[in-house]
C-alpha positions in Angstrom: -16.6 45.6 79.2 -14.3 47.6 76.9 -15.6 50.9 75.5 -16.7 50.8 71.9 -15.9 53.5 69.4 -17.9 54.4 66.4 -16.4 53.1 63.1 -17.7 56.1 61.2 -16.7 59.1 63.3 -14.7 57.7 66.3 -17.2 58.9 68.9 -18.2 56.8 71.9 -20.9 54.2 71.3 -23.6 53.8 73.9 -25.5 50.5 74.2 -29.3 50.6 74.1 -30.2 47.6 76.2 -33.9 47.2 75.2 -33.1 47.4 71.5 -29.8 45.5 71.8 -28.1 48.1 69.5 -25.3 50.6 69.8 -25.9 54.3 69.3 -23.3 57.0 68.5 -24.4 60.3 69.9 -21.9 62.1 67.7 -23.0 61.0 64.2 -26.3 59.1 65.0 -25.1 55.7 63.8 -27.5 53.0 65.2 -26.2 49.5 64.7 -25.9 46.0 66.1 -22.6 44.4 67.1 -22.6 42.3 63.9 -23.1 45.4 61.8 -20.2 47.1 63.6 -18.0 44.1 62.8 -19.1 44.2 59.1 -18.3 47.9 58.9 -14.8 47.4 60.4 -14.1 44.4 58.1 -15.0 46.5 55.0 -12.9 49.3 56.2 -9.9 47.0 56.6 -10.5 45.6 53.1 -10.5 49.1 51.7 -7.2 50.0 53.5 -5.6 46.8 52.2 -6.7 47.6 48.6 -5.4 51.1 48.9 -2.1 49.9 50.3 -1.8 47.4 47.4 -2.6 50.1 44.9 0.1 52.4 46.3 2.6 49.6 46.3 1.8 48.7 42.7 2.1 52.4 41.6 5.4 52.7 43.5 6.8 49.6 41.8 5.6 50.8 38.3 7.2 54.2 38.9 10.4 52.7 40.2 10.6 50.4 37.1 10.0 53.3 34.8 12.6 55.4 36.6 15.3 52.8 36.6 14.5 52.0 32.9 14.8 55.6 31.8 18.2 56.0 33.5 19.8 53.2 31.3 19.3 55.1 28.0 
């Protein structure tokens, strides 16, 4: 089994067999495997949104810059 890392702080997750949950001893996160997957999916969505926003801002700035040089 591969080692799991906390999606919040990056610490090592330990599996609690009786409760069927993962525990991060660094930050105290206590989640199921499905909850970990949801957290990671939301994080990826935020990263994609951030990347799209930066690309849009870059394109707008470039358009402005090139437009102002033609005057």
